[in-house]
PDB file of N, CA, C and O in Angstrom, chain B, residues numbered from 101:
ATOM      1  N   MET B 101      17.924 -15.857  -1.227  1.00  0.00           N
ATOM      2  CA  MET B 101      16.568 -15.739  -1.790  1.00  0.00           C
ATOM      3  C   MET B 101      16.293 -16.758  -2.740  1.00  0.00           C
ATOM      4  O   MET B 101      17.097 -17.089  -3.611  1.00  0.00           O
ATOM      5  N   LYS B 102      15.165 -17.261  -2.584  1.00  0.00           N
ATOM      6  CA  LYS B 102      14.657 -18.286  -3.697  1.00  0.00           C
ATOM      7  C   LYS B 102      13.654 -17.715  -4.603  1.00  0.00           C
ATOM      8  O   LYS B 102      12.636 -17.114  -4.259  1.00  0.00           O
ATOM      9  N   LEU B 103      14.068 -17.978  -5.856  1.00  0.00           N
ATOM     10  CA  LEU B 103      13.136 -17.533  -6.962  1.00  0.00           C
ATOM     11  C   LEU B 103      12.890 -18.850  -7.888  1.00  0.00           C
ATOM     12  O   LEU B 103      13.799 -19.525  -8.371  1.00  0.00           O
ATOM     13  N   LEU B 104      11.455 -19.102  -8.054  1.00  0.00           N
ATOM     14  CA  LEU B 104      11.408 -20.387  -8.694  1.00  0.00           C
ATOM     15  C   LEU B 104      12.032 -21.610  -8.304  1.00  0.00           C
ATOM     16  O   LEU B 104      12.462 -22.433  -9.113  1.00  0.00           O
ATOM     17  N   ARG B 105      12.086 -21.744  -6.890  1.00  0.00           N
ATOM     18  CA  ARG B 105      12.604 -22.778  -6.153  1.00  0.00           C
ATOM     19  C   ARG B 105      14.067 -22.907  -6.292  1.00  0.00           C
ATOM     20  O   ARG B 105      14.632 -23.965  -6.016  1.00  0.00           O
ATOM     21  N   GLU B 106      14.702 -21.856  -6.715  1.00  0.00           N
ATOM     22  CA  GLU B 106      16.111 -21.914  -7.053  1.00  0.00           C
ATOM     23  C   GLU B 106      16.827 -20.794  -6.105  1.00  0.00           C
ATOM     24  O   GLU B 106      16.302 -19.685  -5.999  1.00  0.00           O
ATOM     25  N   ASP B 107      18.024 -21.104  -5.426  1.00  0.00           N
ATOM     26  CA  ASP B 107      18.612 -20.093  -4.570  1.00  0.00           C
ATOM     27  C   ASP B 107      19.251 -18.966  -5.521  1.00  0.00           C
ATOM     28  O   ASP B 107      19.829 -19.219  -6.578  1.00  0.00           O
ATOM     29  N   VAL B 108      19.074 -17.794  -5.029  1.00  0.00           N
ATOM     30  CA  VAL B 108      19.681 -16.726  -6.027  1.00  0.00           C
ATOM     31  C   VAL B 108      20.239 -15.748  -5.091  1.00  0.00           C
ATOM     32  O   VAL B 108      19.586 -15.295  -4.151  1.00  0.00           O
ATOM     33  N   VAL B 109      21.583 -15.390  -5.380  1.00  0.00           N
ATOM     34  CA  VAL B 109      22.328 -14.635  -4.694  1.00  0.00           C
ATOM     35  C   VAL B 109      22.323 -13.230  -5.601  1.00  0.00           C
ATOM     36  O   VAL B 109      22.710 -13.156  -6.767  1.00  0.00           O
ATOM     37  N   MET B 110      21.843 -12.231  -4.866  1.00  0.00           N
ATOM     38  CA  MET B 110      21.842 -10.921  -5.419  1.00  0.00           C
ATOM     39  C   MET B 110      22.067  -9.658  -4.263  1.00  0.00           C
ATOM     40  O   MET B 110      21.960  -9.853  -3.052  1.00  0.00           O
ATOM     41  N   PRO B 111      22.337  -8.583  -4.763  1.00  0.00           N
ATOM     42  CA  PRO B 111      22.609  -7.577  -4.005  1.00  0.00           C
ATOM     43  C   PRO B 111      21.390  -7.259  -3.122  1.00  0.00           C
ATOM     44  O   PRO B 111      20.239  -7.409  -3.531  1.00  0.00           O
ATOM     45  N   ALA B 112      21.699  -6.809  -1.877  1.00  0.00           N
ATOM     46  CA  ALA B 112      20.486  -6.625  -0.809  1.00  0.00           C
ATOM     47  C   ALA B 112      19.673  -5.520  -1.393  1.00  0.00           C
ATOM     48  O   ALA B 112      18.491  -5.628  -1.067  1.00  0.00           O
ATOM     49  N   ILE B 113      19.924  -4.505  -2.143  1.00  0.00           N
ATOM     50  CA  ILE B 113      19.058  -3.550  -2.437  1.00  0.00           C
ATOM     51  C   ILE B 113      18.118  -4.113  -3.528  1.00  0.00           C
ATOM     52  O   ILE B 113      16.948  -3.731  -3.496  1.00  0.00           O
ATOM     53  N   PHE B 114      18.554  -5.096  -4.616  1.00  0.00           N
ATOM     54  CA  PHE B 114      17.641  -5.731  -5.428  1.00  0.00           C
ATOM     55  C   PHE B 114      16.686  -6.577  -4.609  1.00  0.00           C
ATOM     56  O   PHE B 114      15.488  -6.574  -4.891  1.00  0.00           O
ATOM     57  N   ARG B 115      17.167  -7.308  -3.597  1.00  0.00           N
ATOM     58  CA  ARG B 115      16.241  -8.303  -2.791  1.00  0.00           C
ATOM     59  C   ARG B 115      15.357  -7.456  -2.182  1.00  0.00           C
ATOM     60  O   ARG B 115      14.192  -7.849  -2.118  1.00  0.00           O
ATOM     61  N   GLU B 116      15.675  -6.202  -1.638  1.00  0.00           N
ATOM     62  CA  GLU B 116      14.607  -5.524  -1.137  1.00  0.00           C
ATOM     63  C   GLU B 116      13.513  -4.978  -1.903  1.00  0.00           C
ATOM     64  O   GLU B 116      12.344  -4.854  -1.539  1.00  0.00           O
ATOM     65  N   SER B 117      14.103  -4.625  -3.154  1.00  0.00           N
ATOM     66  CA  SER B 117      13.106  -4.144  -4.273  1.00  0.00           C
ATOM     67  C   SER B 117      12.138  -5.177  -4.545  1.00  0.00           C
ATOM     68  O   SER B 117      10.930  -4.944  -4.530  1.00  0.00           O
ATOM     69  N   LEU B 118      12.650  -6.362  -4.805  1.00  0.00           N
ATOM     70  CA  LEU B 118      11.796  -7.444  -5.096  1.00  0.00           C
ATOM     71  C   LEU B 118      10.609  -7.757  -3.858  1.00  0.00           C
ATOM     72  O   LEU B 118       9.449  -8.097  -4.093  1.00  0.00           O
ATOM     73  N   SER B 119      11.118  -7.583  -2.695  1.00  0.00           N
ATOM     74  CA  SER B 119      10.105  -7.690  -1.688  1.00  0.00           C
ATOM     75  C   SER B 119       9.115  -6.531  -1.554  1.00  0.00           C
ATOM     76  O   SER B 119       7.940  -6.746  -1.257  1.00  0.00           O
ATOM     77  N   ILE B 120       9.559  -5.392  -1.759  1.00  0.00           N
ATOM     78  CA  ILE B 120       8.541  -4.243  -1.827  1.00  0.00           C
ATOM     79  C   ILE B 120       7.764  -4.306  -3.206  1.00  0.00           C
ATOM     80  O   ILE B 120       6.667  -3.752  -3.286  1.00  0.00           O
ATOM     81  N   ALA B 121       8.229  -4.873  -4.135  1.00  0.00           N
ATOM     82  CA  ALA B 121       7.371  -4.956  -5.468  1.00  0.00           C
ATOM     83  C   ALA B 121       6.264  -5.923  -5.182  1.00  0.00           C
ATOM     84  O   ALA B 121       5.247  -5.811  -5.866  1.00  0.00           O
ATOM     85  N   LEU B 122       6.318  -6.866  -4.257  1.00  0.00           N
ATOM     86  CA  LEU B 122       5.157  -7.711  -3.810  1.00  0.00           C
ATOM     87  C   LEU B 122       3.907  -6.998  -3.174  1.00  0.00           C
ATOM     88  O   LEU B 122       2.751  -7.412  -3.265  1.00  0.00           O
ATOM     89  N   ARG B 123       4.332  -5.818  -2.492  1.00  0.00           N
ATOM     90  CA  ARG B 123       3.448  -5.220  -1.797  1.00  0.00           C
ATOM     91  C   ARG B 123       2.797  -3.856  -2.515  1.00  0.00           C
ATOM     92  O   ARG B 123       1.741  -3.344  -2.143  1.00  0.00           O
ATOM     93  N   VAL B 124       3.478  -3.450  -3.421  1.00  0.00           N
ATOM     94  CA  VAL B 124       2.973  -2.185  -4.297  1.00  0.00           C
ATOM     95  C   VAL B 124       3.408  -2.149  -5.565  1.00  0.00           C
ATOM     96  O   VAL B 124       4.437  -2.688  -5.972  1.00  0.00           O
ATOM     97  N   ASP B 125       2.491  -1.401  -6.321  1.00  0.00           N
ATOM     98  CA  ASP B 125       2.599  -1.296  -7.721  1.00  0.00           C
ATOM     99  C   ASP B 125       3.610  -0.009  -8.031  1.00  0.00           C
ATOM    100  O   ASP B 125       3.202   1.151  -7.974  1.00  0.00           O
ATOM    101  N   MET B 126       4.815  -0.318  -8.326  1.00  0.00           N
ATOM    102  CA  MET B 126       5.745   0.893  -8.785  1.00  0.00           C
ATOM    103  C   MET B 126       6.681   0.284  -9.734  1.00  0.00           C
ATOM    104  O   MET B 126       6.929  -0.916  -9.852  1.00  0.00           O
ATOM    105  N   LYS B 127       7.279   1.490 -10.544  1.00  0.00           N
ATOM    106  CA  LYS B 127       8.309   1.114 -11.540  1.00  0.00           C
ATOM    107  C   LYS B 127       9.653   0.708 -10.804  1.00  0.00           C
ATOM    108  O   LYS B 127       9.921   0.966  -9.630  1.00  0.00           O
ATOM    109  N   SER B 128      10.423   0.047 -11.679  1.00  0.00           N
ATOM    110  CA  SER B 128      11.649  -0.572 -11.273  1.00  0.00           C
ATOM    111  C   SER B 128      12.485   0.438 -10.647  1.00  0.00           C
ATOM    112  O   SER B 128      12.823   0.200  -9.488  1.00  0.00           O
ATOM    113  N   PHE B 129      12.920   1.606 -11.226  1.00  0.00           N
ATOM    114  CA  PHE B 129      13.733   2.578 -10.649  1.00  0.00           C
ATOM    115  C   PHE B 129      13.222   3.150  -9.336  1.00  0.00           C
ATOM    116  O   PHE B 129      13.965   3.394  -8.385  1.00  0.00           O
ATOM    117  N   ASP B 130      11.963   3.341  -9.342  1.00  0.00           N
ATOM    118  CA  ASP B 130      11.419   3.814  -7.905  1.00  0.00           C
ATOM    119  C   ASP B 130      11.550   2.748  -6.940  1.00  0.00           C
ATOM    120  O   ASP B 130      11.812   3.111  -5.793  1.00  0.00           O
ATOM    121  N   LEU B 131      11.426   1.514  -7.156  1.00  0.00           N
ATOM    122  CA  LEU B 131      11.667   0.493  -6.255  1.00  0.00           C
ATOM    123  C   LEU B 131      13.093   0.451  -5.776  1.00  0.00           C
ATOM    124  O   LEU B 131      13.282   0.323  -4.566  1.00  0.00           O
ATOM    125  N   ILE B 132      14.085   0.541  -6.574  1.00  0.00           N
ATOM    126  CA  ILE B 132      15.507   0.525  -6.340  1.00  0.00           C
ATOM    127  C   ILE B 132      15.852   1.890  -5.456  1.00  0.00           C
ATOM    128  O   ILE B 132      16.639   1.902  -4.510  1.00  0.00           O
ATOM    129  N   HIS B 133      15.191   2.910  -5.893  1.00  0.00           N
ATOM    130  CA  HIS B 133      15.445   4.280  -5.209  1.00  0.00           C
ATOM    131  C   HIS B 133      15.010   4.194  -3.669  1.00  0.00           C
ATOM    132  O   HIS B 133      15.701   4.642  -2.754  1.00  0.00           O
ATOM    133  N   LEU B 134      13.797   3.570  -3.507  1.00  0.00           N
ATOM    134  CA  LEU B 134      13.240   3.440  -2.086  1.00  0.00           C
ATOM    135  C   LEU B 134      14.174   2.291  -1.279  1.00  0.00           C
ATOM    136  O   LEU B 134      14.413   2.452  -0.083  1.00  0.00           O
ATOM    137  N   SER B 135      14.607   1.299  -1.904  1.00  0.00           N
ATOM    138  CA  SER B 135      15.303   0.374  -1.399  1.00  0.00           C
ATOM    139  C   SER B 135      16.778   0.722  -1.090  1.00  0.00           C
ATOM    140  O   SER B 135      17.444   0.171  -0.214  1.00  0.00           O
ATOM    141  N   ALA B 136      17.150   1.573  -1.808  1.00  0.00           N
ATOM    142  CA  ALA B 136      18.639   2.039  -1.563  1.00  0.00           C
ATOM    143  C   ALA B 136      18.592   3.003  -0.342  1.00  0.00           C
ATOM    144  O   ALA B 136      19.451   2.952   0.538  1.00  0.00           O
ATOM    145  N   ALA B 137      17.553   3.887  -0.320  1.00  0.00           N
ATOM    146  CA  ALA B 137      17.469   4.716   0.881  1.00  0.00           C
ATOM    147  C   ALA B 137      17.284   3.804   2.184  1.00  0.00           C
ATOM    148  O   ALA B 137      17.988   3.971   3.180  1.00  0.00           O
ATOM    149  N   LYS B 138      16.371   2.913   2.110  1.00  0.00           N
ATOM    150  CA  LYS B 138      16.095   2.003   3.257  1.00  0.00           C
ATOM    151  C   LYS B 138      17.398   1.154   3.575  1.00  0.00           C
ATOM    152  O   LYS B 138      17.709   0.893   4.737  1.00  0.00           O
ATOM    153  N   TYR B 139      18.036   0.799   2.637  1.00  0.00           N
ATOM    154  CA  TYR B 139      19.320   0.071   3.006  1.00  0.00           C
ATOM    155  C   TYR B 139      20.314   0.916   3.674  1.00  0.00           C
ATOM    156  O   TYR B 139      20.994   0.462   4.595  1.00  0.00           O
ATOM    157  N   ALA B 140      20.443   2.206   3.231  1.00  0.00           N
ATOM    158  CA  ALA B 140      21.333   3.222   3.875  1.00  0.00           C
ATOM    159  C   ALA B 140      21.105   3.393   5.239  1.00  0.00           C
ATOM    160  O   ALA B 140      22.034   3.414   6.046  1.00  0.00           O
ATOM    161  N   LYS B 141      19.727   3.537   5.610  1.00  0.00           N
ATOM    162  CA  LYS B 141      19.294   3.847   6.959  1.00  0.00           C
ATOM    163  C   LYS B 141      19.632   2.650   7.833  1.00  0.00           C
ATOM    164  O   LYS B 141      20.085   2.835   8.962  1.00  0.00           O
ATOM    165  N   GLU B 142      19.429   1.436   7.354  1.00  0.00           N
ATOM    166  CA  GLU B 142      19.704   0.459   8.087  1.00  0.00           C
ATOM    167  C   GLU B 142      21.150  -0.076   8.256  1.00  0.00           C
ATOM    168  O   GLU B 142      21.552  -0.550   9.318  1.00  0.00           O
ATOM    169  N   ALA B 143      21.891   0.032   7.150  1.00  0.00           N
ATOM    170  CA  ALA B 143      23.197  -0.399   7.201  1.00  0.00           C
ATOM    171  C   ALA B 143      24.168   0.565   7.905  1.00  0.00           C
ATOM    172  O   ALA B 143      25.099   0.163   8.602  1.00  0.00           O
ATOM    173  N   PHE B 144      23.923   1.721   7.706  1.00  0.00           N
ATOM    174  CA  PHE B 144      24.762   2.742   8.182  1.00  0.00           C
ATOM    175  C   PHE B 144      24.123   3.616   9.445  1.00  0.00           C
ATOM    176  O   PHE B 144      24.544   4.695   9.862  1.00  0.00           O
ATOM    177  N   LYS B 145      23.112   2.932   9.884  1.00  0.00           N
ATOM    178  CA  LYS B 145      22.535   3.531  11.074  1.00  0.00           C
ATOM    179  C   LYS B 145      22.226   4.947  10.920  1.00  0.00           C
ATOM    180  O   LYS B 145      22.256   5.654  11.928  1.00  0.00           O
ATOM    181  N   ALA B 146      21.936   5.446   9.802  1.00  0.00           N
ATOM    182  CA  ALA B 146      21.783   7.015   9.260  1.00  0.00           C
ATOM    183  C   ALA B 146      20.229   7.178   9.560  1.00  0.00           C
ATOM    184  O   ALA B 146      19.428   6.255   9.417  1.00  0.00           O
ATOM    185  N   PRO B 147      19.907   8.413   9.976  1.00  0.00           N
ATOM    186  CA  PRO B 147      18.601   8.756   9.879  1.00  0.00           C
ATOM    187  C   PRO B 147      18.492   9.518   8.268  1.00  0.00           C
ATOM    188  O   PRO B 147      19.325  10.271   7.762  1.00  0.00           O
ATOM    189  N   ILE B 148      17.293   9.086   7.728  1.00  0.00           N
ATOM    190  CA  ILE B 148      17.031   9.766   6.307  1.00  0.00           C
ATOM    191  C   ILE B 148      16.351  11.087   6.677  1.00  0.00           C
ATOM    192  O   ILE B 148      15.276  11.145   7.275  1.00  0.00           O
ATOM    193  N   GLN B 149      17.014  12.066   6.301  1.00  0.00           N
ATOM    194  CA  GLN B 149      16.455  13.351   6.586  1.00  0.00           C
ATOM    195  C   GLN B 149      15.864  14.026   5.327  1.00  0.00           C
ATOM    196  O   GLN B 149      15.130  15.007   5.448  1.00  0.00           O
ATOM    197  N   ALA B 150      16.171  13.520   4.150  1.00  0.00           N
ATOM    198  CA  ALA B 150      15.472  13.998   3.040  1.00  0.00           C
ATOM    199  C   ALA B 150      15.503  12.860   1.933  1.00  0.00           C
ATOM    200  O   ALA B 150      16.423  12.073   1.709  1.00  0.00           O
ATOM    201  N   PHE B 151      14.172  12.973   1.243  1.00  0.00           N
ATOM    202  CA  PHE B 151      14.150  12.038   0.186  1.00  0.00           C
ATOM    203  C   PHE B 151      13.418  12.650  -0.842  1.00  0.00           C
ATOM    204  O   PHE B 151      12.214  12.871  -0.718  1.00  0.00           O
ATOM    205  N   VAL B 152      14.156  12.987  -2.008  1.00  0.00           N
ATOM    206  CA  VAL B 152      13.670  13.846  -2.969  1.00  0.00           C
ATOM    207  C   VAL B 152      13.077  13.034  -4.176  1.00  0.00           C
ATOM    208  O   VAL B 152      13.772  12.178  -4.723  1.00  0.00           O
ATOM    209  N   THR B 153      11.930  13.269  -4.550  1.00  0.00           N
ATOM    210  CA  THR B 153      11.252  12.667  -5.771  1.00  0.00           C
ATOM    211  C   THR B 153      10.366  13.522  -6.201  1.00  0.00           C
ATOM    212  O   THR B 153       9.790  14.201  -5.351  1.00  0.00           O
ATOM    213  N   GLY B 154      10.062  13.688  -7.504  1.00  0.00           N
ATOM    214  CA  GLY B 154       9.132  14.473  -8.217  1.00  0.00           C
ATOM    215  C   GLY B 154       8.055  13.517  -8.891  1.00  0.00           C
ATOM    216  O   GLY B 154       7.175  13.976  -9.620  1.00  0.00           O
ATOM    217  N   ASP B 155       8.164  12.279  -8.630  1.00  0.00           N
ATOM    218  CA  ASP B 155       7.539  11.062  -9.465  1.00  0.00           C
ATOM    219  C   ASP B 155       5.954  11.073  -8.684  1.00  0.00           C
ATOM    220  O   ASP B 155       5.791  10.777  -7.500  1.00  0.00           O
ATOM    221  N   ASP B 156       4.961  11.442  -9.541  1.00  0.00           N
ATOM    222  CA  ASP B 156       3.573  11.602  -8.999  1.00  0.00           C
ATOM    223  C   ASP B 156       3.252  10.113  -8.579  1.00  0.00           C
ATOM    224  O   ASP B 156       2.728   9.963  -7.475  1.00  0.00           O
ATOM    225  N   ASP B 157       3.523   8.960  -9.376  1.00  0.00           N
ATOM    226  CA  ASP B 157       3.125   7.649  -8.997  1.00  0.00           C
ATOM    227  C   ASP B 157       3.740   7.322  -7.467  1.00  0.00           C
ATOM    228  O   ASP B 157       3.123   6.677  -6.619  1.00  0.00           O
ATOM    229  N   PHE B 158       4.976   7.852  -7.299  1.00  0.00           N
ATOM    230  CA  PHE B 158       5.527   7.426  -6.058  1.00  0.00           C
ATOM    231  C   PHE B 158       4.854   8.232  -4.867  1.00  0.00           C
ATOM    232  O   PHE B 158       4.677   7.797  -3.729  1.00  0.00           O
ATOM    233  N   LEU B 159       4.502   9.524  -5.358  1.00  0.00           N
ATOM    234  CA  LEU B 159       4.045  10.337  -4.040  1.00  0.00           C
ATOM    235  C   LEU B 159       2.451   9.859  -3.883  1.00  0.00           C
ATOM    236  O   LEU B 159       1.909   9.957  -2.782  1.00  0.00           O
ATOM    237  N   ASP B 160       1.756   9.358  -4.995  1.00  0.00           N
ATOM    238  CA  ASP B 160       0.289   8.918  -4.734  1.00  0.00           C
ATOM    239  C   ASP B 160       0.309   7.690  -3.535  1.00  0.00           C
ATOM    240  O   ASP B 160      -0.676   7.499  -2.821  1.00  0.00           O
ATOM    241  N   GLN B 161       1.464   6.950  -3.424  1.00  0.00           N
ATOM    242  CA  GLN B 161       1.533   5.904  -2.419  1.00  0.00           C
ATOM    243  C   GLN B 161       2.359   6.279  -1.403  1.00  0.00           C
ATOM    244  O   GLN B 161       2.784   5.378  -0.679  1.00  0.00           O
ATOM    245  N   LYS B 162       2.708   7.487  -1.168  1.00  0.00           N
ATOM    246  CA  LYS B 162       3.700   7.802  -0.057  1.00  0.00           C
ATOM    247  C   LYS B 162       3.273   7.306   1.299  1.00  0.00           C
ATOM    248  O   LYS B 162       4.157   7.035   2.111  1.00  0.00           O
ATOM    249  N   ASP B 163       2.050   7.166   1.614  1.00  0.00           N
ATOM    250  CA  ASP B 163       1.792   6.847   3.058  1.00  0.00           C
ATOM    251  C   ASP B 163       2.172   5.393   3.299  1.00  0.00           C
ATOM    252  O   ASP B 163       2.735   5.015   4.326  1.00  0.00           O
ATOM    253  N   LYS B 164       1.782   4.490   2.146  1.00  0.00           N
ATOM    254  CA  LYS B 164       2.281   3.180   2.209  1.00  0.00           C
ATOM    255  C   LYS B 164       3.739   2.866   2.318  1.00  0.00           C
ATOM    256  O   LYS B 164       4.316   2.079   3.068  1.00  0.00           O
ATOM    257  N   LEU B 165       4.201   3.672   1.387  1.00  0.00           N
ATOM    258  CA  LEU B 165       5.859   3.478   1.225  1.00  0.00           C
ATOM    259  C   LEU B 165       6.631   4.057   2.361  1.00  0.00           C
ATOM    260  O   LEU B 165       7.751   3.651   2.673  1.00  0.00           O
ATOM    261  N   SER B 166       5.943   5.104   3.021  1.00  0.00           N
ATOM    262  CA  SER B 166       6.507   5.511   4.262  1.00  0.00           C
ATOM    263  C   SER B 166       6.635   4.504   5.401  1.00  0.00           C
ATOM    264  O   SER B 166       7.522   4.522   6.254  1.00  0.00           O
ATOM    265  N   LYS B 167       5.578   3.568   5.300  1.00  0.00           N
ATOM    266  CA  LYS B 167       5.571   2.584   6.520  1.00  0.00           C
ATOM    267  C   LYS B 167       6.442   1.530   6.010  1.00  0.00           C
ATOM    268  O   LYS B 167       7.258   1.069   6.808  1.00  0.00           O
ATOM    269  N   ILE B 168       6.413   1.060   4.800  1.00  0.00           N
ATOM    270  CA  ILE B 168       7.506   0.099   4.273  1.00  0.00           C
ATOM    271  C   ILE B 168       9.152   0.536   4.553  1.00  0.00           C
ATOM    272  O   ILE B 168      10.054  -0.213   4.929  1.00  0.00           O
ATOM    273  N   ALA B 169       9.214   1.766   4.292  1.00  0.00           N
ATOM    274  CA  ALA B 169      10.602   2.267   4.430  1.00  0.00           C
ATOM    275  C   ALA B 169      11.031   2.507   5.769  1.00  0.00           C
ATOM    276  O   ALA B 169      12.198   2.281   6.091  1.00  0.00           O
ATOM    277  N   ASP B 170      10.065   3.009   6.693  1.00  0.00           N
ATOM    278  CA  ASP B 170      10.330   3.365   8.034  1.00  0.00           C
ATOM    279  C   ASP B 170      10.896   4.694   8.197  1.00  0.00           C
ATOM    280  O   ASP B 170      11.631   4.997   9.137  1.00  0.00           O
ATOM    281  N   PHE B 171      10.520   5.524   7.215  1.00  0.00           N
ATOM    282  CA  PHE B 171      10.944   7.100   7.366  1.00  0.00           C
ATOM    283  C   PHE B 171       9.973   7.755   6.596  1.00  0.00           C
ATOM    284  O   PHE B 171       9.321   7.195   5.714  1.00  0.00           O
ATOM    285  N   PRO B 172       9.864   8.969   6.926  1.00  0.00           N
ATOM    286  CA  PRO B 172       8.740  10.022   6.243  1.00  0.00           C
ATOM    287  C   PRO B 172       9.300  10.241   4.951  1.00  0.00           C
ATOM    288  O   PRO B 172      10.503  10.418   4.754  1.00  0.00           O
ATOM    289  N   LEU B 173       8.286  10.226   3.942  1.00  0.00           N
ATOM    290  CA  LEU B 173       8.542  10.788   2.465  1.00  0.00           C
ATOM    291  C   LEU B 173       7.829  12.163   2.298  1.00  0.00           C
ATOM    292  O   LEU B 173       6.985  12.599   3.081  1.00  0.00           O
ATOM    293  N   PRO B 174       8.253  12.754   1.238  1.00  0.00           N
ATOM    294  CA  PRO B 174       7.763  14.244   1.321  1.00  0.00           C
ATOM    295  C   PRO B 174       6.239  14.294   1.062  1.00  0.00           C
ATOM    296  O   PRO B 174       5.588  13.458   0.437  1.00  0.00           O
ATOM    297  N   ASN B 175       5.821  15.332   1.607  1.00  0.00           N
ATOM    298  CA  ASN B 175       4.255  15.702   1.614  1.00  0.00           C
ATOM    299  C   ASN B 175       3.965  16.777   0.492  1.00  0.00           C
ATOM    300  O   ASN B 175       3.021  17.544   0.680  1.00  0.00           O
ATOM    301  N   PHE B 176       4.763  16.888  -0.736  1.00  0.00           N
ATOM    302  CA  PHE B 176       4.602  17.922  -1.507  1.00  0.00           C
ATOM    303  C   PHE B 176       4.577  17.526  -3.050  1.00  0.00           C
ATOM    304  O   PHE B 176       5.188  16.541  -3.465  1.00  0.00           O
ATOM    305  N   ARG B 177       3.964  18.211  -3.717  1.00  0.00           N
ATOM    306  CA  ARG B 177       4.243  17.866  -5.200  1.00  0.00           C
ATOM    307  C   ARG B 177       4.613  19.279  -5.880  1.00  0.00           C
ATOM    308  O   ARG B 177       4.173  20.385  -5.564  1.00  0.00           O
ATOM    309  N   LEU B 178       5.503  18.968  -6.861  1.00  0.00           N
ATOM    310  CA  LEU B 178       6.029  20.114  -7.524  1.00  0.00           C
ATOM    311  C   LEU B 178       5.378  20.092  -8.813  1.00  0.00           C
ATOM    312  O   LEU B 178       5.227  19.023  -9.404  1.00  0.00           O
ATOM    313  N   SER B 179       4.910  21.387  -9.381  1.00  0.00           N
ATOM    314  CA  SER B 179       4.381  21.512 -10.575  1.00  0.00           C
ATOM    315  C   SER B 179       5.470  20.955 -11.754  1.00  0.00           C
ATOM    316  O   SER B 179       6.678  20.840 -11.546  1.00  0.00           O
ATOM    317  N   CYS B 180       4.882  20.676 -12.866  1.00  0.00           N
ATOM    318  CA  CYS B 180       5.860  20.209 -13.908  1.00  0.00           C
ATOM    319  C   CYS B 180       6.820  21.347 -14.243  1.00  0.00           C
ATOM    320  O   CYS B 180       8.018  21.099 -14.383  1.00  0.00           O
ATOM    321  N   LEU B 181       6.347  22.575 -14.377  1.00  0.00           N
ATOM    322  CA  LEU B 181       7.182  23.635 -14.649  1.00  0.00           C
ATOM    323  C   LEU B 181       8.265  23.825 -13.621  1.00  0.00           C
ATOM    324  O   LEU B 181       9.442  23.932 -13.965  1.00  0.00           O
ATOM    325  N   ARG B 182       7.883  23.869 -12.370  1.00  0.00           N
ATOM    326  CA  ARG B 182       8.720  24.000 -11.325  1.00  0.00           C
ATOM    327  C   ARG B 182       9.866  22.784 -11.394  1.00  0.00           C
ATOM    328  O   ARG B 182      11.069  23.031 -11.311  1.00  0.00           O
ATOM    329  N   ARG B 183       9.395  21.613 -11.535  1.00  0.00           N
ATOM    330  CA  ARG B 183      10.419  20.563 -11.711  1.00  0.00           C
ATOM    331  C   ARG B 183      11.490  20.780 -12.600  1.00  0.00           C
ATOM    332  O   ARG B 183      12.656  20.528 -12.295  1.00  0.00           O
ATOM    333  N   ARG B 184      11.096  21.293 -13.817  1.00  0.00           N
ATOM    334  CA  ARG B 184      11.803  21.544 -14.919  1.00  0.00           C
ATOM    335  C   ARG B 184      12.917  22.768 -14.683  1.00  0.00           C
ATOM    336  O   ARG B 184      14.054  22.809 -15.153  1.00  0.00           O
ATOM    337  N   LEU B 185      12.365  23.606 -13.951  1.00  0.00           N
ATOM    338  CA  LEU B 185      13.260  24.661 -13.456  1.00  0.00           C
ATOM    339  C   LEU B 185      14.407  24.231 -12.522  1.00  0.00           C
ATOM    340  O   LEU B 185      15.602  24.506 -12.631  1.00  0.00           O
ATOM    341  N   ILE B 186      13.824  23.541 -11.637  1.00  0.00           N
ATOM    342  CA  ILE B 186      14.852  22.976 -10.575  1.00  0.00           C
ATOM    343  C   ILE B 186      15.988  21.938 -11.147  1.00  0.00           C
ATOM    344  O   ILE B 186      17.147  21.907 -10.736  1.00  0.00           O
ATOM    345  N   THR B 187      15.454  21.113 -12.147  1.00  0.00           N
ATOM    346  CA  THR B 187      16.247  20.245 -12.951  1.00  0.00           C
ATOM    347  C   THR B 187      17.216  21.183 -13.776  1.00  0.00           C
ATOM    348  O   THR B 187      18.423  20.944 -13.735  1.00  0.00           O
ATOM    349  N   GLN B 188      16.794  22.107 -14.430  1.00  0.00           N
ATOM    350  CA  GLN B 188      17.826  22.716 -15.406  1.00  0.00           C
ATOM    351  C   GLN B 188      18.911  23.533 -14.402  1.00  0.00           C
ATOM    352  O   GLN B 188      20.092  23.681 -14.714  1.00  0.00           O
ATOM    353  N   THR B 189      18.332  24.029 -13.171  1.00  0.00           N
ATOM    354  CA  THR B 189      19.420  24.853 -12.221  1.00  0.00           C
ATOM    355  C   THR B 189      20.266  23.798 -11.689  1.00  0.00           C
ATOM    356  O   THR B 189      21.451  24.047 -11.470  1.00  0.00           O
ATOM    357  N   SER B 190      19.798  22.678 -11.466  1.00  0.00           N
ATOM    358  CA  SER B 190      20.624  21.650 -10.869  1.00  0.00           C
ATOM    359  C   SER B 190      21.706  21.230 -11.882  1.00  0.00           C
ATOM    360  O   SER B 190      22.868  21.149 -11.486  1.00  0.00           O
ATOM    361  N   LEU B 191      21.367  20.932 -13.288  1.00  0.00           N
ATOM    362  CA  LEU B 191      22.218  20.697 -14.124  1.00  0.00           C
ATOM    363  C   LEU B 191      23.264  21.662 -14.444  1.00  0.00           C
ATOM    364  O   LEU B 191      24.325  21.220 -14.883  1.00  0.00           O
ATOM    365  N   ARG B 192      23.100  23.043 -14.270  1.00  0.00           N
ATOM    366  CA  ARG B 192      23.898  24.205 -14.586  1.00  0.00           C
ATOM    367  C   ARG B 192      24.981  24.098 -13.348  1.00  0.00           C
ATOM    368  O   ARG B 192      26.183  24.282 -13.536  1.00  0.00           O
ATOM    369  N   VAL B 193      24.487  23.819 -12.224  1.00  0.00           N
ATOM    370  CA  VAL B 193      25.438  23.710 -10.998  1.00  0.00           C
ATOM    371  C   VAL B 193      26.481  22.697 -11.047  1.00  0.00           C
ATOM    372  O   VAL B 193      27.621  22.822 -10.599  1.00  0.00           O
ATOM    373  N   TYR B 194      25.914  21.532 -11.716  1.00  0.00           N
ATOM    374  CA  TYR B 194      26.972  20.457 -11.517  1.00  0.00           C
ATOM    375  C   TYR B 194      27.738  20.234 -13.014  1.00  0.00           C
ATOM    376  O   TYR B 194      28.427  19.229 -13.192  1.00  0.00           O
ATOM    377  N   ARG B 195      27.600  21.037 -13.848  1.00  0.00           N
ATOM    378  CA  ARG B 195      28.283  21.044 -15.218  1.00  0.00           C
ATOM    379  C   ARG B 195      29.619  21.512 -15.162  1.00  0.00           C
ATOM    380  O   ARG B 195      30.295  21.573 -16.189  1.00  0.00           O
TER     381      ARG B 195
END
C-alpha cells in the first residue's frame, strides 16, 4: 500500500481499515472490528453468522457497512441498561 507516495507494509486488517475509512466516518476500533470480521470471512472461507456490537454510531451506518463487509449486520439496538446488564453478566461468566 502507498501512503504519501511511500510503500508501506502493514497487516491486512489495518490496510482494510484504511480502505473502509475512506468510505465511511467511523472510530478506529470500529473500523478494525469490521475489518477483522471481513478478513476472517475471506481468509478462512467462513460465513459470518453473528456480528455483535452495541455501538450506535456503527448501527447507524449498518446498511452501508453491510455492503462493504459483504455480510449482514445486526438489525437491533440494545438499550443502555440492557447493554450494561449483558456486559456485567458476561464479565461474571468469564472471571
